[in-house]
N, CA, C and O atoms as a DFTB+ gen file, in Angstrom:
400 C
 N C O
     1  1      52.433     -25.108     -15.176
     2  2      51.155     -24.806     -15.393
     3  2      51.034     -23.312     -16.039
     4  3      50.063     -22.960     -16.709
     5  1      52.099     -22.526     -15.756
     6  2      52.038     -21.170     -16.329
     7  2      52.217     -21.235     -17.813
     8  3      51.520     -20.555     -18.567
     9  1      53.181     -22.078     -18.248
    10  2      53.312     -22.132     -19.617
    11  2      52.033     -22.726     -20.353
    12  3      51.692     -22.315     -21.463
    13  1      51.406     -23.632     -19.723
    14  2      50.152     -24.226     -20.376
    15  2      49.159     -22.982     -20.430
    16  3      48.478     -22.848     -21.446
    17  1      49.041     -22.056     -19.376
    18  2      48.044     -21.011     -19.367
    19  2      48.523     -20.058     -20.591
    20  3      47.620     -19.556     -21.259
    21  1      49.709     -19.799     -20.901
    22  2      50.076     -18.980     -21.884
    23  2      49.699     -19.708     -23.343
    24  3      49.178     -19.081     -24.266
    25  1      50.003     -20.971     -23.401
    26  2      49.842     -21.577     -24.594
    27  2      48.394     -21.669     -24.995
    28  3      48.130     -21.750     -26.194
    29  1      47.437     -21.663     -24.099
    30  2      46.069     -21.827     -24.470
    31  2      45.352     -20.505     -24.722
    32  3      44.145     -20.481     -24.967
    33  1      46.087     -19.431     -24.661
    34  2      45.434     -17.996     -24.834
    35  2      44.271     -17.855     -23.889
    36  3      43.392     -17.080     -24.268
    37  1      44.102     -18.441     -22.762
    38  2      43.067     -18.188     -21.767
    39  2      43.274     -16.739     -21.162
    40  3      44.373     -16.185     -21.140
    41  1      42.210     -16.232     -20.718
    42  2      42.264     -15.050     -19.881
    43  2      41.702     -15.354     -18.460
    44  3      41.034     -16.350     -18.183
    45  1      42.049     -14.397     -17.625
    46  2      41.711     -14.571     -16.229
    47  2      42.732     -14.303     -15.160
    48  3      43.882     -14.016     -15.491
    49  1      42.398     -14.376     -13.966
    50  2      43.369     -14.192     -12.869
    51  2      44.223     -15.491     -12.839
    52  3      43.786     -16.542     -12.371
    53  1      45.464     -15.354     -13.367
    54  2      46.320     -16.650     -13.528
    55  2      46.697     -17.168     -12.225
    56  3      46.784     -18.392     -12.133
    57  1      46.943     -16.436     -11.166
    58  2      47.531     -16.982      -9.939
    59  2      46.868     -16.322      -8.766
    60  3      46.982     -15.102      -8.641
    61  1      46.177     -17.038      -7.886
    62  2      45.600     -16.505      -6.685
    63  2      46.060     -17.418      -5.540
    64  3      45.658     -18.580      -5.494
    65  1      46.883     -16.924      -4.624
    66  2      47.422     -17.749      -3.522
    67  2      46.667     -17.599      -2.223
    68  3      46.235     -16.499      -1.879
    69  1      46.507     -18.656      -1.518
    70  2      45.938     -18.523      -0.042
    71  2      46.994     -19.084       0.804
    72  3      47.493     -20.192       0.607
    73  1      47.335     -18.252       1.794
    74  2      48.393     -18.565       2.782
    75  2      47.759     -19.109       3.882
    76  3      46.670     -18.682       4.265
    77  1      48.451     -20.176       4.519
    78  2      47.882     -20.926       5.553
    79  2      48.965     -21.348       6.526
    80  3      50.058     -21.665       6.057
    81  1      48.766     -21.383       7.848
    82  2      49.480     -22.076       8.963
    83  2      49.102     -23.455       9.138
    84  3      49.876     -24.278       9.627
    85  1      47.847     -23.754       8.725
    86  2      47.236     -25.204       8.901
    87  2      47.047     -25.937       7.479
    88  3      45.946     -26.268       7.040
    89  1      48.288     -26.148       6.813
    90  2      48.236     -26.575       5.448
    91  2      47.535     -27.962       5.274
    92  3      46.709     -28.163       4.384
    93  1      47.928     -28.917       6.197
    94  2      47.413     -30.282       6.077
    95  2      45.883     -30.241       6.344
    96  3      45.166     -30.920       5.609
    97  1      45.375     -29.569       7.242
    98  2      43.833     -29.483       7.381
    99  2      43.172     -28.801       6.171
   100  3      42.152     -29.230       5.631
   101  1      43.851     -27.692       5.791
   102  2      43.215     -26.888       4.671
   103  2      43.211     -27.857       3.391
   104  3      42.189     -27.968       2.715
   105  1      44.430     -28.579       3.070
   106  2      44.576     -29.326       1.931
   107  2      43.358     -30.355       1.833
   108  3      42.663     -30.511       0.829
   109  1      43.213     -31.060       3.098
   110  2      42.280     -32.156       3.144
   111  2      41.017     -31.608       2.955
   112  3      40.260     -32.123       2.132
   113  1      40.636     -30.496       3.694
   114  2      39.356     -29.963       3.323
   115  2      39.010     -29.623       2.010
   116  3      37.868     -29.846       1.607
   117  1      39.910     -29.080       1.252
   118  2      39.818     -28.658      -0.212
   119  2      39.641     -29.899      -0.992
   120  3      38.722     -29.949      -1.809
   121  1      40.494     -30.987      -0.807
   122  2      40.381     -32.137      -1.511
   123  2      39.049     -32.876      -1.309
   124  3      38.520     -33.470      -2.248
   125  1      38.527     -32.838      -0.121
   126  2      37.269     -33.307       0.215
   127  2      36.146     -32.582      -0.558
   128  3      35.128     -33.205      -0.861
   129  1      36.304     -31.289      -0.885
   130  2      35.352     -30.517      -1.724
   131  2      35.610     -30.730      -3.211
   132  3      34.905     -30.125      -4.018
   133  1      36.476     -31.466      -3.583
   134  2      36.682     -31.821      -5.016
   135  2      37.895     -31.219      -5.602
   136  3      38.176     -31.521      -6.762
   137  1      38.610     -30.446      -4.979
   138  2      39.864     -29.786      -5.601
   139  2      40.850     -30.853      -5.903
   140  3      41.094     -31.698      -5.042
   141  1      41.427     -30.878      -7.047
   142  2      42.518     -31.840      -7.351
   143  2      43.835     -31.203      -7.418
   144  3      43.947     -30.096      -7.945
   145  1      44.831     -31.815      -6.928
   146  2      46.239     -31.125      -6.912
   147  2      46.790     -31.493      -8.292
   148  3      46.855     -32.652      -8.701
   149  1      47.195     -30.373      -8.998
   150  2      47.804     -30.510     -10.350
   151  2      49.432     -30.447     -10.192
   152  3      50.129     -31.034     -11.019
   153  1      49.957     -29.800      -9.227
   154  2      51.242     -29.586      -9.131
   155  2      51.575     -29.209      -7.572
   156  3      50.790     -28.511      -6.930
   157  1      52.703     -29.677      -7.044
   158  2      53.156     -29.393      -5.721
   159  2      54.574     -29.217      -5.527
   160  3      55.319     -29.610      -6.425
   161  1      55.080     -28.666      -4.450
   162  2      56.498     -28.488      -4.223
   163  2      56.655     -28.008      -2.849
   164  3      55.699     -28.002      -2.074
   165  1      57.936     -27.565      -2.483
   166  2      58.244     -27.134      -1.172
   167  2      59.414     -26.077      -1.366
   168  3      60.364     -26.259      -2.127
   169  1      59.219     -24.938      -0.572
   170  2      60.255     -23.945      -0.524
   171  2      60.926     -23.851       0.815
   172  3      60.467     -23.094       1.670
   173  1      61.859     -24.493       1.010
   174  2      62.583     -24.580       2.400
   175  2      61.732     -25.257       3.440
   176  3      60.773     -25.937       3.076
   177  1      62.031     -25.108       4.731
   178  2      61.330     -25.954       5.785
   179  2      60.014     -25.270       6.006
   180  3      59.964     -24.052       6.177
   181  1      58.915     -26.055       6.006
   182  2      57.644     -25.767       6.237
   183  2      57.124     -24.734       5.136
   184  3      56.356     -23.820       5.436
   185  1      57.537     -24.920       4.005
   186  2      57.078     -24.102       2.879
   187  2      56.406     -24.967       1.574
   188  3      56.619     -24.766       0.378
   189  1      55.576     -25.936       2.158
   190  2      54.856     -26.679       1.043
   191  2      53.867     -25.799       0.364
   192  3      53.297     -24.873       0.941
   193  1      53.664     -26.154      -1.009
   194  2      52.533     -25.510      -1.733
   195  2      51.983     -26.421      -2.661
   196  3      52.648     -27.347      -3.126
   197  1      50.700     -26.189      -2.981
   198  2      50.089     -26.931      -4.192
   199  2      49.416     -26.062      -4.962
   200  3      48.925     -25.048      -4.465
   201  1      49.304     -26.358      -6.317
   202  2      48.454     -25.742      -7.212
   203  2      47.240     -26.566      -7.618
   204  3      47.439     -27.754      -7.871
   205  1      46.131     -26.126      -7.701
   206  2      44.934     -27.069      -7.894
   207  2      44.618     -26.898      -9.486
   208  3      44.844     -25.877     -10.136
   209  1      44.080     -28.038      -9.951
   210  2      43.485     -28.055     -11.225
   211  2      42.264     -27.291     -11.300
   212  3      41.304     -27.669     -10.629
   213  1      42.170     -26.224     -12.059
   214  2      40.865     -25.489     -12.138
   215  2      40.218     -25.251     -13.496
   216  3      39.693     -24.197     -13.858
   217  1      40.333     -26.415     -14.221
   218  2      39.755     -26.423     -15.573
   219  2      38.304     -25.918     -15.627
   220  3      37.863     -25.504     -16.699
   221  1      37.605     -25.931     -14.611
   222  2      36.247     -25.443     -14.529
   223  2      36.281     -23.901     -14.711
   224  3      35.246     -23.287     -14.972
   225  1      37.524     -23.261     -14.565
   226  2      37.508     -21.826     -14.797
   227  2      38.965     -21.547     -15.533
   228  3      39.913     -21.021     -14.950
   229  1      38.982     -21.927     -16.731
   230  2      40.329     -22.039     -17.573
   231  2      41.053     -20.696     -17.488
   232  3      40.554     -19.580     -17.638
   233  1      42.341     -21.016     -17.214
   234  2      43.371     -19.811     -17.058
   235  2      43.627     -19.467     -15.654
   236  3      44.638     -18.840     -15.339
   237  1      42.760     -19.847     -14.805
   238  2      42.974     -19.462     -13.422
   239  2      43.688     -20.607     -12.577
   240  3      43.358     -21.783     -12.728
   241  1      44.692     -20.214     -11.669
   242  2      45.396     -21.145     -10.945
   243  2      45.223     -20.684      -9.501
   244  3      45.518     -19.534      -9.175
   245  1      44.731     -21.606      -8.608
   246  2      44.600     -21.452      -7.190
   247  2      45.687     -22.118      -6.518
   248  3      45.951     -23.287      -6.798
   249  1      46.407     -21.408      -5.568
   250  2      47.574     -22.046      -4.855
   251  2      47.068     -22.072      -3.332
   252  3      46.299     -21.225      -2.878
   253  1      47.577     -23.114      -2.621
   254  2      47.490     -23.165      -1.160
   255  2      49.032     -23.128      -0.845
   256  3      49.807     -23.902      -1.406
   257  1      49.403     -22.281      -0.007
   258  2      50.815     -22.054       0.395
   259  2      50.928     -22.009       1.837
   260  3      50.260     -21.221       2.505
   261  1      51.816     -22.894       2.380
   262  2      52.055     -23.045       3.843
   263  2      53.027     -21.957       4.154
   264  3      53.955     -21.634       3.412
   265  1      52.730     -21.385       5.373
   266  2      53.490     -20.146       5.784
   267  2      53.877     -20.414       7.209
   268  3      53.808     -19.451       7.972
   269  1      54.276     -21.575       7.694
   270  2      54.648     -21.871       8.968
   271  2      56.325     -21.635       9.277
   272  3      56.854     -21.532      10.384
   273  1      56.929     -21.588       8.035
   274  2      58.555     -21.709       8.266
   275  2      59.025     -20.374       7.737
   276  3      58.312     -19.380       7.874
   277  1      60.257     -20.313       7.109
   278  2      60.972     -19.195       6.470
   279  2      60.088     -18.508       5.431
   280  3      60.165     -17.284       5.322
   281  1      59.319     -19.155       4.721
   282  2      58.394     -18.571       3.683
   283  2      57.468     -17.590       4.416
   284  3      57.270     -16.443       4.014
   285  1      56.943     -18.092       5.462
   286  2      55.997     -17.285       6.375
   287  2      56.614     -15.951       6.745
   288  3      56.075     -14.847       6.664
   289  1      57.811     -16.233       7.155
   290  2      58.725     -15.038       7.616
   291  2      58.918     -14.073       6.517
   292  3      58.915     -12.860       6.728
   293  1      59.111     -14.670       5.159
   294  2      59.234     -13.779       4.088
   295  2      58.009     -12.976       3.743
   296  3      58.083     -11.788       3.433
   297  1      56.873     -13.654       3.805
   298  2      55.617     -12.968       3.617
   299  2      55.227     -11.897       4.680
   300  3      54.626     -10.866       4.379
   301  1      55.571     -12.182       5.803
   302  2      55.450     -11.176       6.880
   303  2      56.377      -9.911       6.539
   304  3      55.947      -8.784       6.787
   305  1      57.639     -10.091       5.975
   306  2      58.408      -8.995       5.714
   307  2      57.875      -8.359       4.467
   308  3      57.989      -7.139       4.352
   309  1      57.327      -9.036       3.557
   310  2      56.641      -8.293       2.402
   311  2      55.521      -7.443       2.806
   312  3      55.327      -6.327       2.326
   313  1      54.759      -8.016       3.735
   314  2      53.472      -7.278       4.156
   315  2      53.913      -6.050       4.915
   316  3      53.299      -4.998       4.734
   317  1      54.937      -6.106       5.756
   318  2      55.378      -4.999       6.599
   319  2      55.980      -3.988       5.641
   320  3      55.710      -2.799       5.810
   321  1      56.764      -4.362       4.660
   322  2      57.406      -3.360       3.696
   323  2      56.230      -2.720       2.893
   324  3      56.307      -1.542       2.542
   325  1      55.203      -3.445       2.616
   326  2      54.209      -2.835       1.745
   327  2      53.310      -1.799       2.622
   328  3      52.784      -0.861       2.024
   329  1      53.135      -1.934       3.921
   330  2      52.235      -0.982       4.487
   331  2      52.521       0.320       4.348
   332  3      51.560       1.087       4.284
   333  1      53.828       0.850       4.274
   334  2      54.129       2.198       4.083
   335  2      54.783       2.565       2.695
   336  3      55.274       3.677       2.498
   337  1      54.762       1.639       1.813
   338  2      55.459       1.778       0.640
   339  2      54.893       2.825      -0.234
   340  3      53.691       2.797      -0.499
   341  1      55.672       3.755      -0.706
   342  2      55.058       4.821      -1.600
   343  2      55.471       4.706      -3.043
   344  3      55.177       5.616      -3.819
   345  1      56.114       3.679      -3.441
   346  2      56.383       3.378      -4.797
   347  2      57.757       4.034      -5.289
   348  3      58.099       3.865      -6.459
   349  1      58.499       4.734      -4.468
   350  2      59.627       5.358      -5.081
   351  2      60.774       4.311      -5.269
   352  3      61.584       4.483      -6.180
   353  1      60.871       3.206      -4.413
   354  2      61.783       2.140      -4.626
   355  2      61.160       0.921      -5.033
   356  3      60.915       0.064      -4.185
   357  1      60.836       0.721      -6.414
   358  2      60.060      -0.535      -6.855
   359  2      60.672      -1.862      -6.592
   360  3      59.970      -2.862      -6.439
   361  1      61.996      -1.890      -6.534
   362  2      62.670      -3.179      -6.557
   363  2      63.300      -3.431      -5.199
   364  3      64.046      -2.561      -4.747
   365  1      63.075      -4.516      -4.518
   366  2      63.503      -4.914      -3.265
   367  2      64.347      -6.038      -3.392
   368  3      63.965      -6.842      -4.243
   369  1      65.446      -6.341      -2.755
   370  2      66.160      -7.591      -2.740
   371  2      65.326      -8.699      -2.055
   372  3      64.593      -8.540      -1.078
   373  1      65.550      -9.804      -2.703
   374  2      64.663     -11.058      -2.177
   375  2      65.749     -11.691      -1.264
   376  3      66.844     -12.044      -1.701
   377  1      65.360     -11.812       0.065
   378  2      66.286     -12.482       0.981
   379  2      66.591     -14.000       0.784
   380  3      65.819     -14.712       0.142
   381  1      67.612     -14.426       1.292
   382  2      67.853     -15.828       1.171
   383  2      66.974     -16.452       2.312
   384  3      67.020     -16.007       3.459
   385  1      66.197     -17.470       1.958
   386  2      65.268     -18.200       2.820
   387  2      66.031     -18.871       3.997
   388  3      65.530     -19.065       5.104
   389  1      67.261     -19.192       3.648
   390  2      68.086     -20.101       4.610
   391  2      68.484     -19.141       5.805
   392  3      68.865     -19.659       6.855
   393  1      68.414     -17.816       5.693
   394  2      68.755     -16.955       6.628
   395  2      67.638     -16.445       7.616
   396  3      67.881     -15.738       8.594
   397  1      66.318     -16.909       7.228
   398  2      65.241     -16.477       8.040
   399  2      64.787     -17.332       9.089
   400  3      63.853     -16.982       9.811
């Protein structure tokens, strides 16, 4: 979807993610509201995600991302690191999700 975004010369917020611990309920609710899944995948255990087709607002991608497993722990680590971040060390190592 990102390559499609670049190829169309669209503008907008390309990627907006919503994190959830109730993935199945939220996905069902959004699909009932008319959102259509354009792409899906999984990052580790309990790390499912979907990207919705958002042609009604070209160039914008909305993601629903499950945070119940290691990916959720990673997001918690990112949040904790960002709370007191002063910008002096802009690059952080990405942990191996299998160790979380």
